[in-house]
N, C-alpha and C positions, 0 to 999 in steps of 0.2 A: 431446487435441484433434486432430481429424482434419484433415489438410491435403490439398490436391489430389493425388490418386493420380498424375496425369500428371507431377507434379514429380519423382516417384521414378524415372521411367523416361526422362526427357528426356536424361540424360547418355548413355545408351546409344543412344537412338533419338529424336532431337528431331523434332518435327513442326511447327516454327514458324520464323519469321525476323523480325527487327526491321528495318523499312524506315525509313530516315531521309529527311526532306524538307528540302532547302535551297533558297534563292533566290540571294542575293548572297554573294560571298566577298570582302569588302572592308572597310576601315576607314572608308570615306567614303560609303557608301550608306545608305539609311534603316535605322535600327536595328531597326525592327519586322520587317524581312524579311532581315536580314543576320547573318552571323557574321563576326567579325574574322578576319584571317589568323592571328593568334595562337590564337584559339579553334579554328579548323579544324586547325591544326598539332597542337594538343593532342588533338583528337579522333582524328586519324590515328595519333598516337603511342600513344594508349591502346589503340586497336584492334590495332596492330602488336605492342605490348609484351605484350598479354594474349592473343595468339594467336586473335583473332577470325577467323572465316571470312567474308571479304567476297565476296559472290556477285553475279553479274549478275541483274538483276531478272527477266528472261525465264526464266532457269533456276529461280529461286525459284518463280515462278508455275507452271511446269510440274511441279515436284516437289509443290507443294501440290495442284494439280488431280488428280494421279495418286496422291496419298497416299503419296509416296515419302519415305524418310528424308532429313532435312536435318542437316547438322552442328550440334552444339550451339554456341551463340554465333554463329549465322549473322546477318550484317548485310548489307543492300543499300543502296547510296547512290543517291539520286535528287535531281534539281534541277528546279524549275519555272521556266518563262519564258525560258530560253536567254539569260540576260544575259551581257554580255561578260566579266564576271569569272570565268565558268566557263572560258572559253578562256584568259584571262590568268593565273588563279591556281589554280583547282581542278584542271583537267585535267593541267597539268604535274606537280603533286604526286602525283596518282594514277598517272600514267604511270611515275614513278620507282618506285612501289610495285608496279606491275603489277596494279592493282586496277581492276575495271570500274566504269562510271558510266552511269546512265540519265538523259537529259535530256528533259523534256516541253516541247514547243514550242507556243506560241501564234503561229501563222504570220503573222498580219497585221502585227505589229510588225516581223518580219524582212523581209517583202516591202516594207514602207514604208521600210526602211533606217534605222530609228531607232537612233541612235548607242549607246544603252545595251544593244542586243542584238547577239549574234553575227551575222555574215553567213553566207549559205549556203556560201560558200567555206570559211570557218573551220569550219563544222560538217562539211562534207565531209572536211576535213583530220582532224578528231577522229574521224569515223566510221572512217577508215582505221586509226586507232589503237585501235579497239575500243569507242569510246563509242557507245551506242545512243540513237537519237532517237525519241521517241514523241509521241502526240497530246495536246495540251492545249487543243484548240479553235482556231479561227481568230482570233476577235476577243476572246478572254478575256472573254466575256460572263457575266453572272449568269444561268445557265441556268434557274434555277427561277423567275425573275421574268418575268411577262408584260408586254409593252408595252401601253400604253393602247389599249383597244378590241380587243385581240387575243383571239380565241377559242382553245379548246383545240387545234384542229387547226392553226391558223395558228402558234401557239406551237410545237407539236411539229415542224412542218416547218422552222421557223426554226432550232431547235436541231439537227435532223438536218443541215440545210444547213451550219451552222457547223462541226460535227464532220467532215462529209464533205469540206469545203473543206480543212481542215487535213490530213486523211488523204491527199487528192490532192496537196497541195503538198509534203508531206514525202516521199511516194513519188516524185514527180517530181525533187525536188532531191537527196535523199539516196540514192534507189534502193532503199529498203527500206520496205515497207509497215508502218506501225505495227500492233502487236497490243495495246498498252496505252494507257489513257486516264487522265489526271488531271483530276478535276473542278475547274474554276476556282473559286477562293475556298473550296474544300472544300464547296460547296453542292450538294445533291442532294435528290431526292424520289423516290418510287416510279416516277413516270413517266420521269424521266431515267435511272434505273437500268435500266428496261425498254428504253429506246432503246439504251443502251450494250450490254446483253446481246444485243439483236437485231442489232446491228452486228458481233457477234463479238469485241468488245473486253473486256478485263479492266480494271475501273476501280479508281481509288485516290482516297481522300479525304484529309482533314487531321485526322481523329480519331485519337487515340493508341492504342497497343497493338501487340503482335506480330501478324503475319498467320499464320493457321493454317487447316487444311482446313475448319473449322467456320465460318469467317467468310464474309461476303457477297462473292463475287468481282466484283460490280459496283461495290463501294466498299470495297476492302481498306484497312486502317488503315496510317497512317504517323505517325511522330513528327516534328512540325515542329521545326526547328532554327533558332532565331533569338533574338537578345537574351537575356533571362534564361533562356529555355527551352533555350539552348545552353550554359549554365554547366556547368563540368566535373562537379560533384557530381550535377547533374540528368542530364547525359549518361551518366555511369557507371550510374546507376540504370536509365535507359531502355534502354540497349543490352543490359543483363542481364535484361530482363524476360521473363516467360513468359506464355502466354495464360491469361486467366481464361475458362473454357470456356462462354461464353454461346452457347446454340444458338438463342435467339429473343429479339428485342427488340421491345417494343410500346409505343407505336404505331410502325408502319413509317415514317410520315412525320415527319421531324424539324422540319417547319414547325409552330410552335405556333399553334393556332387562337385567334383573338381572341374574347373579351377575356381569355383565360386567361393568367396570369402565373406560375403555379406548376405546370408540367407534371409529371406522374408518369411514370416510366419503369419498365415491368415487364420484368424479365430472367428468363429461364428458363435454368438451368444443366444440365450433364450430371448425371445422378442421382448424388447422394452425393459429387460431386467438388468439395467446398468445405468450409469451416468457417464456420458462421454468425457466430460470435463474432469472426472475424478479418477479415471483409469490411468495408471502409470505402468510402464514396463522397464525392466532392467536386464542387462546381460552382463554377467560377471560382476554385478554390483554397480555397473555404470548405467546412468539414465540417458546416455548419448544415443538415443533410439528415436527413430521416426515412427509416429503412429498415424496411419492414413485410414480414415473411415470410409466405408462403402457409401456411395452417394445415391444409390438407387433404391433406398428404403430397406435394404437388408441389414439386420443387426450384426455387422461384421466389420472387422478392421484388420489391417496388416501392419505388423511391427517389424522394422528392419534396423539392424545396427548401423550406425554412421561410421563404423570403424571395422577393419578387417579382423576376422577371428583366426587366431593361429591354431596350429595342430594341437587339439586337446578336446576334452569335454567342456561344453559351455552351457550353463543353465540360464534360460530366460524365465524371469518371474514377472507376472502381470498382477497388479494388486489394485484394490479399490476400497476406500474407507466404507465401513458399514454404518448404518444408522444406530447401531449399538456402540456406545462410546468405547474406544480403545480396541475395537475389533476390525479386521480387514478381510475382505474377500480375496482369494489367492488362487492363481493358476500358474503352473510351471511346465516348461518344456525343455528337453535336453537336445543340444546339437552335438554331433560327433564329426569333428573335422580332421581329416587325414593330412599328411604332409604332401607337398606338391608332387612328389614322385609316386604317390598312391600308397606309400607305406604308412603304418600306424604310429601314432604317438605312444610314448612310454606310459605305463600305468602301474600304480603300486600293486 
């Protein structure tokens, strides 16, 4: 059985990095977006005890863009929303270890002085310690959702204004212009990706998998860390993952057109860089998925759920065992499914 050739060379010359996404570091905040302090300590202990290379996100992006080598078992730590527990609990732990951290800020909540957020003074303090602050939009809006009566150009300008406002506020308060952008709620479409690219920003989503040079730099993957997704066995698997070399995913738009409920995802891989028998795909944790390989010699397959997807975000994960024991190649894709009347699902 042939496994991914890339796996055989990653030990000498890795070309990928696992990026972790956190929100709250607390035992008292909403479970769906939190890791407990015990969980976070376990994460850090595992990375330290197993000699992981914890890198600043900007350095990772630069290496990927220029196709430079990255150390094997590269990990980068990121946080969305600038909650106070970053200042109280995460940053002090990382300072002791000498490890970098990137925080994506939605600036409206900070400007309003909401108590669950850090203040600009606290962020300036962390910035002097080496924490980097990047763009998460101003209002933490659902960027792919149009307001009632809004045309394409009005929507586009509203999204640009929201991102630009955050760009300006972070530059004013921290003194360093953001280069990176995290899509709120992990929602994106081709139009938002074009906006991000045109603004000269590198984007990040909430779909899983390692970042590598073949990924889309307008929506690089990150592994969300919260609740059961942050459990230690799951954490160990994820930080040790390798890229599944998907060079094209179709359709480009993750918004499922109505009334479709069983969207097919067509993935094209590097030629010969896989084992057909070893690839598995899951949607929402279910492997009740049909995988149909292209029969005309193209390295391509389509995976389709055998069940209806309800109104929500749905994550498709495709994995393949690596020739390196205990490591998996991983690719992820999000579907956004609206209600039958075209309205949107609720979101935290």
